N, C-alpha and C positions, 0 to 999 in steps of 0.2 A: 308127108306123112302117109302116102300111099306106097311108096318104095320098099322100106324094110318091113313095115308092119304085115302087108298084104301078102308077102311071101313067106311069111313063117308063122303059119297059123297053129302050130302045135307047141309053142313056148312062148312065155312072157319075155320081155325084153326091154332094155334102156334103149331108147331111141335118141342117138346123139345129134343135136340139131346145131352143135357148136362146130362146124364144119367150115373150112376156109371159104367155100363156095356159096355160103349161104349169108343172108343179111340177119341184122337184129329184129327185123321184122319179115315174116313169111306170110304169105296169102295164098291159098290155092283155093281151086273149085273141084273137088272130087266128084265124080258121077258113076253111079252103079246101076245097071243094067242086067236083065236077063238074056237080052239080045248078044251082048258082047261078053257073058259069061263072067262078069267082074266079081271080084271079092265079096262074099256076104259077111265075112268075119274079119274084123282087125283083132287081135288078142290082145292080152293085157300088157300093158306098157305104159311108161312114163317118160318125162323129159323136163328139161329145166327151164322150158319156156310156159308161159301162161298161154292157154288156149282158149280162142272163143269160136264157137261153132254157131253158125246160123243156118237155118232149114230152108231150103229154096223149093224142093219139091220131095214129094212122098215122106216118109217118115224112118226113122232108125233109132236103136236103143243104145243108150250109153250106160255102162255098168262102171260103178265105182266100189271102192271095198266096201262099203256099207249101204249104198242106195243105189238106184236105178233111175233113169229119166228116159221117156219117150219124146223124142224132139220130132215135132211136125212141120210143116211149112210154115215159115214166118216165126218159129219160136227161137230163142236164142240161150246157150248154155255156156257159162265160163268155167273152165277147169283151171284149177291152181297149179302153180308150178310144181313138179316132182309128185303129184297125185296119181296114183295109179289108175287106168280106166281102160275100157275095152270097147267095141263098137259091133253091134249086129244089125246090118241093113235089111230093110224091107224093100227088096229090089221092085221097080227102080226107084232111086233117089238121088239127090243132088244137095250140096250144100256149100258153104262159103267156109273156110278153116283158116282163122288169123291166129298165128302164133307168134308172140312176141317175147323178148328177152327182158326180164325184169331190171336189168344191169343197165337199159338205155336210159331209165330215170336217173341212176347216179352219174353216168356220162355226160349228162345234159347240163347245159349252162342253168336250167331251170331246177339246178339240185335242191335248194333248200325248199322250192314249192312242191316238189315231187316226192322227195326221199322220206319225207315223214309221214307220208300217207303209205307209200310201197312197202316200208319196211314191216309194219305191222302186218300189211296184207299177204304178203309173201311168206310170213311167219304162222299164217292161218290164226292170226289173233282178233279175229272179231269175236263178239260175244255172243254170237249165235252157235250152238252146239259145239261149244269150244272142246277142242281136241278131235273132232271128227271131220268129214268130209267138208270143204269150205267151198264147194263149187255152188255157183249160183244159176237157178235157173228162172228164165224170164219167157213168158207167153206171148203169143202173136198179138194179143188184145191189149197187152200192155205196151207193146211197142209199136202198135198201129199210129199213134200220135207223137211219135219221137222220131229224130233224124239218125238213130242208130243204124236202120238197114242201109241208108244212103251212104253212110259214112263207111260201112263193110265193103260196100259195092266199090266205093271210091278207092279205098285201100287196094281192092283187088285190081281194079284199073290200073292203077298207079305202079303196083308191083309187075303187072304183066308188061305193060309200056316201057316202063323205066326210062322216062323221059329225065331232062336235065333236073336237079332238085327234087327226085321223086322220094328220096329217103327221108327229106323234111316233109314232104306231105303224108308219108307212112306214119312218122312219128306225130304229127300233128292229128291224125286220124286215130290212133292208138290212145293220145292223151284225152281226146274227148269222148271216146267210148269209156275208158276207164272213169273218167270224171262222172259221167253218168252212172256207172255202178256204184261208185263212192257216194253220191248224192242219193241215190235210190236206196243203198243199204241204210243210211242214216234216216231217210224216210220210213224204212221198213223197222226202224228200233235196231238195226244190226250197227253197233257203234264200235267205231275205231279210236285209238287213242287220240288224244289231243295234245298235239305236240308244237303248238304255235309259238310257244316261249322258250322252244329249246335252240340253241345257238347252232349254226353250222359246224363249229368245230366240235361239237358234243355230239351231232349225229355222226360225224367222221369217227370218233371215239366208239361209238356204239357199233358203227358197221365195223370196225377192227375187232371187237369183241365177238360179234356174230361170224365173221370170217375166222376167227381162231376155234369157235366151238364147231364149226362146220369142218374143220381140218381133224380136230381131236377129240371128237364126241366119244371116241371108242376108249378113252382113257379117263382116270379121274379128273374132273374139271372142277376147281374150287372158285367160290365166289370171290376169295381173298385174291387168287392169281389173276381173275377178270379185272378186279379193282385196281391192280397194279397196273394191268397193260392199258387200262384206260386212265390211269395216273389220277385216281380218285382213291378216297376213303371206302373202307368195306361199307360204312352205313350208307354214304353218299350215293354210292355206286349202285347199292341193292333199290333205294328209292328211285334212282335215275332210271335204271333198267325197267323197273314196274311202271314208271309214268311212262315212258316211252313204248314199251310194249304191251302194256295192260296185263302182264301176268309177272310172276316171279322168275328170278334167273334159273331156278331150279325146275319148274314149271316149262320153261322153254327147252332148256337141256333136254328133258324128257320129251317134248314132243320132236327135237331132232332126231334123238335116239330111235323113236317109234318110227318115223319117217324112213330112216335108213334101215332098219330091220325088214319094214315092210318091203322095201325095194328087194333086199336079200331073198326075202319068203318067195317073191314072184320070178326072181330071176335066176336063183341057184338052187341045187338040190342038198343044201347045207341042212342039217340037224336044226331043230329049234334051240337046243341047248348051245349049240355051236353059235348060232345066230346071235342068241343073248349074250354071250360072251363078246363077240365080235363087235358089238355094237355097244358095249360099256355097261351092261346091266349085270349086278351083282350075282344074282341066281336065275336060273330058267323059270322058276316058279314066279319070282317078282316081275320078270318079263310078261309071262302070260297074263298075270293079272292086270297088270297096267295096259296090254295091248288089248285085252278084253273090254277093260272100262272105256278107253277111248275109241276103239275101232267096232266095238258091240261085236266083236266076232273074236273066236280063239285064233291064234297062229295056225293050230292044226285044222280047224276049220277053214281058214282061208286056203290053205294048200290043198285040202280035198276040193274045195269050190274050184280051183283053178285046174285041177286034175281032171275034174266033171267036164269043165269047159272045153278042155283040149280034147277029150274023146268025142263031144258032141261036134267038134270043128272037123273031124277026121272024114 
């Protein structure tokens, strides 16, 4: 997390964590202090890993597209995959940073027990603030009587020591941390889809449809085409998709396009009309309307906010 982001304070970027030298789970312990003149700012960036931040010392701010959090000692924040975020450290501060690839669920022998939960999660498909930031903040008071802090610390020690079987230990810690989040979300009334009665072959079909959307979102994508890919009728696919994902196919496609448009807004100098075209929106006005509705900020305001942050970092 520190390497690329801390050296490019004036521009937003995509942080590539899918490098050959890295594992599906990465655990770091960044430390920032005045004494060593460490970086105070990490500019707006995003990556395809889910990220969990646990405060150890001091405090720092995490800025998302439409929300900000002050993370203090003992607090924990989960940032969803592909969600743009930036950090501002109040020196000195220190925290654990656990990042994991959602695909480890799909490559696990526990596929059926995990995939039905991870699919709606990585598509920001919780009922809370649908279409907005999905990040989940938990205070120290709520974590004091849980084993989450020890699980994060164990993951860090395993990642550093890399003893035989450490990958298994990391996966175990991630599953238990993620399980706590799922159960806590249910307790707080943030419901995920119930897919207990969905067959493994159907989940695989759904994943193939989601993969197709991710590659072809910039083109017209019709429900009829998705139904054929999944070898289902139009009506059955529509019901099946909504049951699994908790939203219609059209709503999910819109979510993907907005997410990709946000990436281009923070990482390129393309015009808003060009970004709308590049991400599959029929008109720039429709793109602006939908972006404001779901992100609670216009594309222009987001660009202005990024430019202001860049000037403050110089």
